[in-house]
VEXZA-729431 format. One line per 3 residues: for each residue x, y, z of N, C-alpha, C. Coordinates in pm, whole numbers. Each point is the difference from the previous one (the first is absolute). Example, Ala and Ser with C-alpha at 12.3 -4.5 7.8 and 13.67 -1.06 7.14 Angstrom:
BEGIN
1319 -569 780 -89 119 0 90 120 0 | -35 105 -72 82 119 6 -77 109 73
***
This chain:
BEGIN
56 -130 -6 -56 124 -8 75 132 52 | 131 8 -13 106 72 31 41 47 -123 | 4 25 -96 110 45 -86 128 -7 1
25 105 101 171 16 25 50 -103 66 | -67 -57 53 69 -149 31 -4 -94 -112 | -50 -20 -63 14 -72 -103 133 7 -57
83 94 -22 127 -30 -99 97 -33 118 | -41 32 86 143 -69 142 -57 -159 31 | -154 -24 -7 -3 -165 7 60 -91 -154
11 84 -98 1 -75 -126 165 7 -35 | 82 72 100 120 42 -68 79 -129 102 | -40 -60 43 65 -118 49 -44 -102 -8
-68 -44 -95 -89 -128 -18 90 -102 -24 | 151 19 -43 93 -119 -6 -10 -59 103 | 16 40 129 32 -63 117 -136 -31 53
-144 -43 -64 -79 -42 57 -9 -152 23 | -32 -55 72 21 -125 93 -130 -102 -101 | -137 63 -62 -59 -59 -21 -17 8 -143
-13 -145 -66 53 14 -139 -116 -136 -53 | -36 31 -133 -102 -94 -52 58 -150 -21 | -114 -98 30 67 -114 -43 95 -48 122
-15 76 124 40 -90 146 -91 -40 93 | -27 -49 69 -55 -53 85 -56 81 88 | -116 12 51 -58 87 89 67 -20 177
31 139 8 94 -29 125 -40 140 113 | -58 -43 102 -43 154 75 135 47 52 | 125 -85 41 138 30 40 54 154 -120
-54 -59 -98 64 73 -85 -120 141 -59 | -128 -14 11 -77 131 28 34 45 68 | 65 -4 170 -8 51 90 120 72 -10
119 -28 -81 106 23 -22 2 132 -111 | -50 -38 -118 -14 110 -61 -66 112 72 | -125 -25 36 -79 125 71 144 89 90
109 -77 61 114 30 90 75 115 -124 | -6 -65 -107 128 66 -81 -47 109 -73 | -135 -14 -22 -108 126 -81 58 105 103
-36 -61 155 -15 143 120 115 32 11 | 176 -49 0 80 53 13 32 87 -116 | -35 -62 -136 40 99 -90 -76 147 -17
-132 16 66 -62 91 5 59 65 106 | 71 -30 76 77 74 151 85 59 -45 | 40 -71 -132 156 52 -29 -4 108 -125
-108 35 7 -57 109 -105 -51 164 64 | 14 -25 132 -75 71 92 -151 8 41 | -67 -115 20 -129 -26 48 56 -42 139
-15 99 90 29 -55 130 -74 -77 59 | -176 27 -46 -119 -19 103 -50 -139 -37 | 68 -59 -113 -7 -87 -113 -57 -145 84
-53 -88 1 10 -159 89 -45 -111 -73 | 24 -97 -24 -13 -103 -78 -187 -12 32 | -53 62 128 -167 -24 4 -90 31 -155
112 94 -39 -92 65 -117 7 -63 -122 | 95 -105 -11 -11 -135 -89 -101 -88 20 | -79 -36 -98 -93 -106 -10 5 -79 -145
-9 -139 77 -3 -50 -148 -183 -82 -34 | 22 3 -119 -130 -71 -63 36 -119 -70 | -55 -139 52 33 -124 -85 -128 -36 -52
-10 -86 -117 -70 -22 -91 15 -118 -57 | -68 -109 63 -2 -122 -36 -83 -78 -99 | 15 -78 -160 -111 -54 38 -23 -146 7
-110 -46 -41 -46 -158 92 83 -55 -110 | 127 -84 73 40 -146 -4 121 49 -135 | 8 168 5 93 -10 -112 147 -9 99
42 30 108 109 -1 32 131 138 -20 | -151 87 -54 87 148 -8 -57 94 85 | 100 92 51 -71 137 72 48 100 -90
-110 107 -13 84 145 -30 -21 102 132 | 150 30 -21 18 63 103 25 164 -19 | -110 75 74 -8 159 -23 69 36 136
109 130 -1 70 68 77 -103 151 38 | -59 37 79 -33 102 39 34 94 113 | 68 104 -84 44 81 141 -115 121 26
-60 10 83 -80 104 77 57 138 18 | -129 93 30 68 128 29 -55 1 133 | 95 114 120 -91 32 134 -113 27 -13
-87 -54 86 -134 9 41 18 105 136 | -84 105 -16 29 112 141 -161 59 4 | -24 -27 147 -151 22 29 -51 202 16
-110 -29 -36 -3 128 -56 -58 71 122 | 58 129 -4 -27 99 91 -147 66 12 | -25 6 -124 -169 65 -16 -90 -118 56
12 -105 -59 -98 -100 -17 1 -102 89 | -28 -54 116 1 -69 59 -2 -148 -41 | 61 -58 -15 -8 -149 -56 10 -2 -143
73 97 -50 39 -18 -121 175 3 -39 | 19 -41 -120 157 31 1 59 42 -117 | 89 56 -26 78 95 -98 103 -95 -53
27 -57 -136 106 -28 -48 144 106 -62 | 114 -42 33 95 65 -34 92 -49 -38 | 128 79 -59 118 -92 -115 102 0 170
105 -107 -36 94 -4 106 94 136 -27 | 66 25 116 56 136 19 134 -24 -12 | 110 70 -65 136 -47 -27 108 117 60
83 -54 70 71 105 96 159 -36 -20 | 2 194 -8 156 -11 0 88 41 118 | 95 -23 36 107 21 143 9 166 19
-57 39 117 51 135 28 105 -14 65 | 12 46 154 85 62 48 67 -127 72 | 147 -33 3 30 -150 71 71 48 174
-66 -30 89 59 22 135 39 -111 41 | 150 39 54 109 -75 69 25 -13 151 | -55 -105 66 14 -14 140 112 -56 7
141 8 20 126 -123 34 -10 -16 143 | -32 67 105 -5 -26 98 -126 -35 79 | -77 -63 -101 -138 7 96 -6 -102 135
-85 16 97 -18 -62 102 -133 -50 40 | -65 -133 -5 -134 -6 0 -66 65 135 | 67 53 122 -23 14 77 -2 160 0
40 45 -90 5 126 8 -137 111 5 | -60 140 26 -116 46 4 -2 22 -163 | -155 48 -17 -12 20 -150 0 154 -29
-4 67 103 35 138 20 172 14 24 | 61 -47 -30 147 30 -12 7 83 -80 | 122 104 -11 0 92 -92 128 -19 -28
49 -16 -150 132 -27 -61 44 127 -103 | 168 -85 32 60 119 -97 -10 -59 -143 | -25 87 -99 -23 -80 -157 156 48 -49
66 -101 -98 73 15 -108 -23 -22 -100 | -17 89 -99 -48 -46 -157 104 -14 -62 | 51 -123 -64 77 -38 -65 -64 -32 -154
120 42 -86 -60 -49 -179 135 -36 -46 | -31 -142 -85 88 -28 -36 -18 1 -165 | 99 20 -80 -6 -7 -148 63 -104 -58
-63 -113 -89 60 -87 -49 151 40 -66 | -23 62 -106 101 49 -69 2 104 -70 | 88 80 -59 -10 101 -31 -84 23 -158
-43 -95 -62 -101 -20 -123 -105 -32 59 | -41 -25 91 -115 -25 77 -67 73 77 | -139 75 -82 -35 110 49 -79 -21 130
-70 -120 18 -64 -35 127 89 20 148 | -42 -30 95 46 15 132 -79 -40 114 | 105 -54 67 -116 -90 133 11 95 142
-107 19 42 -17 138 105 -27 -97 144 | 61 2 122 -55 -89 79 17 116 147 | -97 -28 103 -30 93 128 20 -115 96
177 37 67 47 -90 122 -76 52 94 | -68 -19 119 -57 17 115 78 -55 96 | 67 80 84 35 -49 128 24 79 109
-36 -81 159 60 71 91 116 81 11 | 101 -104 18 76 21 23 113 9 -143 | 180 35 6 70 -36 -118 -35 -123 -25
0 -60 -144 -51 -134 -50 170 -73 8 | -40 -128 35 164 -37 15 51 -108 -147 | -95 35 -72 10 -107 -132 -50 123 -96
119 9 -135 -8 63 -57 -120 25 -93 | -38 100 -34 -146 7 -75 40 -67 -150 | 100 29 -39 28 -50 -131 18 -158 -26
13 -20 86 0 -192 -15 -142 -26 43 | -57 30 34 -161 -30 50 -91 22 -165 | 19 113 -47 -48 54 -131 54 -112 -106
111 -15 -1 16 -67 -89 -26 -197 1 | -87 -1 95 -56 -149 29 -111 15 -3 | -109 135 -82 -154 14 23 -16 28 -143
-96 -83 -89 -33 -3 -140 -116 104 -9 | -65 3 95 -130 88 18 33 125 -71 | -60 88 -111 53 159 9 -115 58 -49
31 134 38 -140 94 25 -23 32 -147 | -115 35 -50 -34 53 -133 -32 -105 -89 | 13 -95 53 -17 -138 -111 -121 -94 79
-51 -74 -100 -129 -101 43 48 -120 90 | -88 -12 134 24 -75 63 24 -130 -68 | 87 -102 55 38 -113 -64 55 -96 151
-106 -74 18 30 -120 86 128 -67 -9 | 44 -56 -95 144 -30 -32 122 95 68 | -24 111 -13 77 109 58 30 -20 135
-164 23 64 8 -40 160 85 -133 36 | -56 -108 -57 71 -116 71 125 14 -73 | 89 80 -90 147 2 -25 48 67 128
-49 100 19 30 70 103 15 -81 133 | -110 -47 47 41 -57 122 95 -151 3 | 49 -51 -148 54 -108 -22 168 80 37
10 128 -64 138 60 38 17 47 113 | -118 86 53 44 2 167 31 -69 87 | -75 -127 -49 51 -133 106 138 -62 -7
40 33 -119 169 -70 -74 112 109 81 | -72 117 72 140 76 76 -2 -102 132 | -65 -44 30 -12 -44 180 32 73 57
-57 141 3 17 90 100 -140 40 83 | -59 -59 -105 -166 38 92 -60 -119 58 | -121 -34 140 -79 -98 -8 -113 40 -1
-20 159 -54 -166 8 0 -7 59 -145 | -87 -11 -108 2 49 -103 -100 36 -69 | -131 126 -6 -128 -8 -41 -21 94 -69
-43 -36 -135 -28 117 -112 -173 41 44 | -21 110 0 -157 38 -20 -28 79 -64 | -111 15 -85 -47 47 -66 -123 76 -2
-18 150 -30 -128 39 37 -4 160 -83 | -150 -68 -40 -23 107 -81 12 149 15 | 66 81 -95 44 113 40 -105 121 64
-38 71 66 -39 86 51 10 158 -62 | -126 34 -25 44 162 -74 -153 48 -71 | -12 100 -61 -125 72 -74 24 -25 -142
126 -21 -92 -36 -37 -128 -43 -102 -57 | -40 38 -103 -101 -40 -62 59 -169 -3 | 94 -72 -17 40 -120 2 57 -41 137
17 57 65 50 -35 123 -34 -133 67 | -82 -70 -57 -59 -163 36 62 -85 -73 | 76 56 -123 62 -95 -75 168 -8 46
45 46 90 119 22 66 42 -79 116 | 92 -95 45 18 -60 77 112 47 79 | 28 23 116 108 59 74 46 -146 51
148 -8 34 92 -130 40 83 38 141 | -33 -79 88 25 2 151 122 -131 -12 | 112 28 -2 97 -114 39 57 -14 174
-41 -79 38 0 -20 189 115 -117 -4 | 118 61 73 99 -102 -27 61 54 131 | 33 -133 101 56 -44 153 94 -91 -12
123 75 47 135 -26 18 27 -128 73 | 53 -96 -49 42 -128 75 131 63 79 | 62 -93 75 89 70 126 114 2 -99
79 38 40 122 55 -81 113 -114 -2 | 2 -52 160 91 -125 20 -31 -90 16 | 16 -154 -55 -19 -97 60 116 -111 12
-31 -70 96 121 -134 17 -63 -120 10 | 97 -93 -51 -77 -162 34 138 -91 17 | -35 -59 80 94 -110 68 -62 -164 -45
82 -64 -29 -36 -130 -26 139 -94 -9 | -43 -158 81 85 -84 3 -53 -111 -25 | 82 -106 -46 -12 -112 -88 97 -143 95
-57 -87 -1 73 -135 20 34 -79 -183 | 111 -11 0 27 -60 -156 11 -132 14 | -14 -122 -125 29 -122 32 61 -9 -172
140 -18 -29 32 5 -146 93 -127 -1 | -86 -113 -56 79 -115 -32 70 -41 124 | -92 -36 118 67 -17 165 59 96 50
7 98 -70 107 106 57 -100 105 90 | 20 22 132 -85 87 75 21 119 -12 | -58 104 21 90 110 13 -120 77 54
12 199 55 -97 59 0 18 128 -94 | -76 83 -7 17 114 -32 -99 122 -8 | 15 121 13 -92 123 39 40 109 -74
-84 96 -24 -3 139 -72 -76 104 63 | 94 102 -25 -92 119 74 16 85 -147 | -142 85 -5 -9 70 -137 -83 135 78
47 75 -101 -34 161 34 -40 115 -115 | -124 45 -3 -43 68 -107 -44 146 31 | 37 67 -91 -32 128 43 -90 37 -159
-94 38 -20 -87 53 -77 -1 124 -90 | 94 76 75 -46 136 -21 141 100 -1 | 104 -79 -24 118 52 20 83 134 -15
-64 50 -146 54 138 -44 -136 47 -59 | -102 -26 72 -140 78 2 -60 -40 -151 | 51 -91 -68 -41 -23 -133 -62 -154 -31
-27 -61 110 -69 -159 29 137 -81 -24 | 101 44 9 66 -87 -24 12 -119 72 | 58 -109 -16 13 -120 103 116 -24 42
37 -18 117 160 -15 35 -48 -145 118 | 109 -70 -68 -47 -139 71 172 -40 32 | -6 -95 144 133 -32 38 -46 -103 29
117 -129 8 -60 -137 16 175 -58 81 | -48 -42 120 135 -64 62 -11 -125 49 | 50 -94 -69 -31 -173 5 143 -52 104
-53 -107 56 142 -110 58 -84 -151 -31 | 108 -48 9 -70 -158 -8 153 -79 37 | -32 -115 77 139 -86 12 -76 -151 25
105 -67 -26 -47 -149 -53 92 -87 -2 | -21 -152 -3 94 -124 49 15 -72 -132 | 113 32 -40 39 -40 -115 101 -98 -21
11 -88 -89 125 -83 -2 140 77 -56 | 95 -44 34 103 100 -72 110 -183 -124 | 48 88 -69 80 -74 -83 143 5 57
75 -123 5 120 -67 71 11 -24 129 | 98 -63 90 -21 -85 96 -21 64 157 | -15 157 -15 -1 59 87 -132 7 113
-14 -7 84 -122 22 81 -52 125 24 | -138 18 -8 -24 125 75 7 68 115 | 22 91 18 26 8 158 -122 92 70
-116 3 -70 -80 70 80 -171 -82 -85 | -89 28 54 -160 -92 -45 -33 72 -140 | 0 145 -2 -74 66 -126 150 66 -10
37 -70 -125 144 31 -38 2 94 -149 | -124 38 -28 -54 99 -147 -70 140 104 | 70 109 -120 -75 105 92 -25 108 -167
-103 30 9 -13 78 -126 -104 108 33 | 60 163 1 -13 101 23 -37 96 -149 | -97 97 19 -42 49 -137 -72 154 46
19 70 -50 -31 127 -55 -42 30 -109 | -138 70 -27 -43 70 -125 -75 118 38 | -17 94 -61 -42 150 -42 -46 -7 -114
-115 84 -5 -59 67 -146 -46 96 13 | -40 79 -99 -51 86 6 -86 56 -131 | -133 2 -27 -92 -20 -115 -73 142 7
17 35 -141 -70 164 2 -132 -26 -131 | -94 62 50 -125 -62 -83 -11 119 -125 | 117 -10 -69 23 47 -122 121 -33 -49
42 43 -169 100 -47 -51 114 112 60 | 124 7 7 92 48 26 81 46 -97 | -72 75 -81 84 45 -154 -54 166 10
83 57 -113 -34 195 8 -105 -19 -97 | -135 -23 48 -98 -9 -55 -101 61 100 | -81 89 11 -105 42 102 -107 -145 -6
-36 -53 100 -111 -71 50 -106 2 -78 | -48 168 -5 -143 -26 -76 2 -24 -179 | 121 43 -36 26 -52 -153 -35 -151 -56
-6 -87 141 16 -176 -25 -189 -24 34 | -46 -84 -72 -96 -63 -5 -20 -59 153 | -76 38 89 -30 -35 163 -39 -157 -76
-57 -42 -62 -43 -148 4 141 -109 -7 | 110 63 13 98 -81 -27 26 -22 126 | 12 49 130 -8 -35 150 153 -12 4
72 82 -36 172 -27 28 41 -5 116 | 85 -37 6 68 -49 121 185 27 1 | 50 46 57 140 -37 -16 59 -24 144
126 -107 -14 22 -113 139 173 17 -1 | 26 19 99 134 34 6 44 -148 126 | 58 -49 -37 15 -117 175 165 -8 -31
64 -36 135 136 -19 51 -58 -152 113 | 123 -71 -21 0 -110 109 159 -45 -22 | -22 -84 159 111 -81 12 -27 -102 58
105 -132 -13 -31 -103 83 118 -89 15 | 14 -27 134 123 -90 45 -36 -127 53 | 90 -86 -27 -29 -139 -17 133 -70 73
-32 -48 94 122 -97 70 -21 -137 -13 | 71 -67 -81 -19 -108 15 116 -92 72 | -6 -123 29 98 -97 102 149 28 -114
-16 -1 -143 123 -37 -110 13 175 -83 | -125 64 26 55 182 -35 -68 82 -3 | 54 100 45 -103 117 1 -26 80 -161
-122 64 11 -4 43 -157 -108 149 40 | 45 66 -81 -90 186 43 -51 4 -169 | -109 31 15 -68 26 -125 -113 128 3
80 127 -80 -53 158 20 -67 -45 -130 | -116 78 -24 -71 44 -97 -74 114 -27 | -29 105 -140 -72 83 10 -92 28 -101
-95 98 -44 -82 -23 -95 -100 141 -25 | -2 0 -132 -56 138 -41 -106 -60 -81 | -174 38 19 -50 -50 -111 -148 105 5
-51 -69 -122 -159 85 -1 -96 -93 -8 | -106 -3 29 -93 -66 -21 -168 72 -60 | -53 -75 -84 -136 109 -50 -78 -111 -72
-122 21 -12 -117 -55 -39 -30 42 -130 | 18 -82 -110 -91 87 -146 -95 -22 -9 | -107 -87 63 -136 -5 18 -33 -96 121
-101 -22 30 -72 -61 109 105 -158 -13 | 28 -63 -81 42 -136 -42 104 46 -19 | 100 71 -64 135 -8 -39 58 124 95
168 -91 59 71 67 102 115 -23 -60 | 63 109 55 160 -16 -91 79 6 105 | 140 -38 46 101 3 95 122 19 -77
76 137 14 113 39 -32 118 -15 88 | 119 -19 33 91 11 99 119 6 -117 | 7 161 -12 133 19 -78 166 -46 45
-61 0 161 152 -17 45 17 -111 147 | 0 -117 -32 24 -101 85 149 -47 60 | 52 28 96 147 -44 47 -13 -66 88
93 -141 22 28 -73 124 94 -9 -16 | 71 -16 128 157 -14 25 11 -95 96 | 74 -129 -43 -7 -144 78 184 24 74
8 -35 125 105 11 44 32 -142 81 | 98 -101 -34 -29 -139 93 154 -51 75 | -13 -3 112 124 -39 90 -5 -118 26
78 -151 -91 -27 -108 36 137 -55 52 | -13 -106 128 96 -54 54 70 -94 -139 | 123 -71 53 49 -74 -97 -41 -116 -39
-109 -44 87 -68 -128 -35 -93 20 -122 | -59 126 35 -102 42 -106 73 -9 -135 | 94 84 16 60 54 -118 28 -152 -80
66 -83 70 9 -124 -60 -37 -95 -51 | -156 31 34 -151 -72 -35 -36 94 -88 | -13 130 -53 -40 104 -125 104 -84 -60
155 4 -6 60 -25 -104 7 -165 -71 | -82 -73 38 -9 -125 -45 -146 -32 -71 | -124 96 55 -126 -35 -41 27 47 -154
-90 -25 -100 -26 4 -155 -95 114 -14 | -131 3 82 -95 56 -32 68 201 12 | -2 40 -145 61 138 -10 -117 81 94
-89 -23 -27 -132 96 81 17 28 139 | 1 -100 73 23 -53 123 136 76 36 | 81 -25 -39 160 56 20 -19 154 -33
-47 67 -102 -42 133 26 -36 82 121 | -125 -85 16 -70 56 138 100 9 104 | 105 -49 -3 91 -3 94 130 60 35
-18 83 -136 136 87 -10 -40 133 9 | 104 112 9 -11 158 -33 -68 12 -124 | -109 88 -1 -21 30 -131 -99 106 13
-17 71 -101 -118 115 -1 -97 -16 -169 | -122 38 70 -98 6 -84 -69 136 -58 | 13 53 -66 -49 123 -74 -74 0 -112
-98 28 -13 -104 8 -92 -106 76 15 | -121 -85 -99 -137 58 -2 -99 -65 -3 | -125 20 -6 -97 -132 10 -146 73 -32
-56 -44 -98 -118 31 -36 -108 -118 35 | -106 37 59 -107 -101 -19 -162 82 -28 | -84 -131 -76 -104 54 -47 -106 -93 38
-89 30 42 -134 -78 81 -92 33 -94 | -74 -109 -7 -124 27 -43 -119 -95 72 | -106 48 66 -87 -96 80 -167 48 -85
-36 -92 -57 -133 12 -75 -102 -66 131 | 1 10 116 -118 -42 51 -58 115 42 | -141 -17 -29 -112 101 58 -76 -14 130
65 45 127 -65 -14 134 -145 -20 17 | -117 75 -113 -105 25 2 -71 -146 -77 | 96 -51 -83 -102 -98 -74 106 -114 1
-53 -157 84 94 -106 -37 -37 -63 -120 | 129 -8 -98 38 -46 -120 148 -12 20 | -7 -66 -139 171 -81 -23 85 186 -70
105 -50 56 124 114 -46 116 -55 33 | 88 93 -100 163 24 -21 55 32 160 | 94 -31 -8 111 60 75 141 2 -77
61 72 11 140 -7 -60 126 101 69 | 93 -56 38 84 87 74 144 -32 -108 | 26 99 -48 149 -6 -86 143 113 84
72 -97 -14 147 79 53 91 25 -73 | 112 93 -20 69 -4 -102 107 72 128 | 137 -97 -2 96 65 73 150 12 -63
48 128 7 132 -46 -64 103 73 115 | 145 -51 25 94 55 88 132 -19 -57 | 58 147 20 160 -33 -6 34 17 -168
-47 24 -89 -20 1 -147 57 162 -44 | -60 91 99 46 124 -31 148 36 51 | -3 -92 127 155 40 60 105 -94 -122
-25 -109 -40 67 -36 -106 19 64 -116 | -83 35 -60 27 98 -85 101 141 -34 | -36 28 177 83 130 32 168 -78 -19
37 -74 109 138 -81 -15 10 -73 -151 | -59 -12 -100 23 -57 -139 63 127 -59 | -58 107 11 -1 110 -57 120 78 32
35 0 153 110 42 52 133 -108 14 | -12 -102 -38 96 -121 -17 47 8 206 | -113 -23 45 43 -43 190 64 -109 -29
82 17 144 95 -135 11 -102 -108 37 | 28 -122 -29 -34 -116 -18 59 -60 206 | -92 -79 38 83 -110 78 35 -99 -57
105 -106 120 35 -85 -59 -78 -128 -50 | -99 34 20 -125 -86 -41 -88 40 -141 | 35 124 -19 -43 62 -127 -88 62 39
-24 27 119 -152 68 25 52 183 -18 | -87 75 -12 17 115 49 -88 46 146 | 28 103 57 4 15 151 -13 156 60
-129 19 77 -43 154 26 39 -3 149 | 75 92 46 62 43 143 57 -175 53 | 76 -69 -82 86 -108 36 -110 -111 30
-124 14 -78 -137 -122 3 -35 -41 -127 | 28 -106 -9 -65 -88 -163 -132 56 -11 | -20 36 -86 -172 11 -8 -81 -104 -77
-133 -32 12 -1 -78 -115 -110 74 -102 | -23 -85 -128 -47 69 -115 -116 -125 -47 | -166 77 -37 -55 -153 -11 -104 123 -91
-62 -125 -71 -126 67 -23 -120 -98 49 | -105 35 57 -91 -83 49 -151 0 -19 | -53 -36 -87 -145 37 -15 -58 -125 50
-133 16 79 -107 -141 4 -146 68 55 | -91 -106 -64 -114 3 -34 -104 -44 86 | -107 36 71 -54 -106 50 -173 24 -38
-75 -92 -41 -112 36 -90 -76 -90 57 | -143 18 96 -72 -51 36 -105 -7 -85 | -140 -74 28 -121 6 -49 -88 -107 104
-74 95 45 -131 -11 97 -116 -39 -59 | -69 -126 49 -110 -43 -51 -98 -50 123 | -125 69 -30 -107 -21 106 -122 -73 -62
***
């Protein structure tokens, strides 16, 4: 009945769930009702409901064929002049008005509380004439930079209401891991203008999670009959530089009973000790010389810098392992994810006793032998992940994880160009350490059938 609504319904019929020739299925009818409703709410119809969609099914006796007609009704409003009568109106289409953000909202605070207002406008690029304006309301100085919050918000003033933008905003804000309460409220704008009722003001209420968190864990282990204990202490700061950066520290320790190589006997029950320390810093954007506003928000970009050290004391050797990595993570779509670590460096230093040295000398497995020699691994790693699962629909799907890792090739090329000195075994070194050189692709493809 609403001709304006018609073009939006027929705009996306390729995604329709009901097709001629299929079996009659009430679940598909409900799914199609929800699909049409969401599609219309993505085009500004904020008040549209699946209750406006009705099916008429006409079946001919003994033919086992049903003609299905989808009817989208208009809203019916009680008349204020004539009691018991109703008037039919068209579905209202809304645009977004002001966007108000409460970054330090508390569920216990009074509604009459007075706020300071900070108006922030971001322009995506010099060639884009549109701009995003946000009104930040806070009682005290916000501990989180407005730019960080604004980069997570897909709702834009002056555009048609879009349900997908609201859901994306929830998802992005949750990914920051700094809020324990998020609520997006939409209200019809007040005013005397002719079309004031066609505009929605947006309130985004955000309550901060605790800044610091600690976890302590202990475990008992049994590895091939070797008993041991291990424990760890974890600390996380959710906003170390006021930009929702996540800073993590992990301290771990373990001890175990292990056998040794050679005739000597162990002097203590737990003769193996392992200590580790790892720290990482995650930024909710790419650390590149480009303004965050110029990149698509849907990417959900992350930059992670990590540093780790591990010490292992075994009956026959001591081993030191140090590593550092720098990388990016982003989503191309809801189903495709990319991970690029342009720098991954691992340094291994081992101090064996004479018995273990003799043992390594006589083994023929080069891969095993290299694990217990001093070496350096420096390279990059790229991972592509595709997950075709639809959480709202149980059906068959594919999962793909592809990795490509390379190490030492750039260093080898530089050494070749400058004719660097080789060791007696014919290998180049860096900081007097032999470095690994390799190219390693791998693929994990799965099909899930329900």
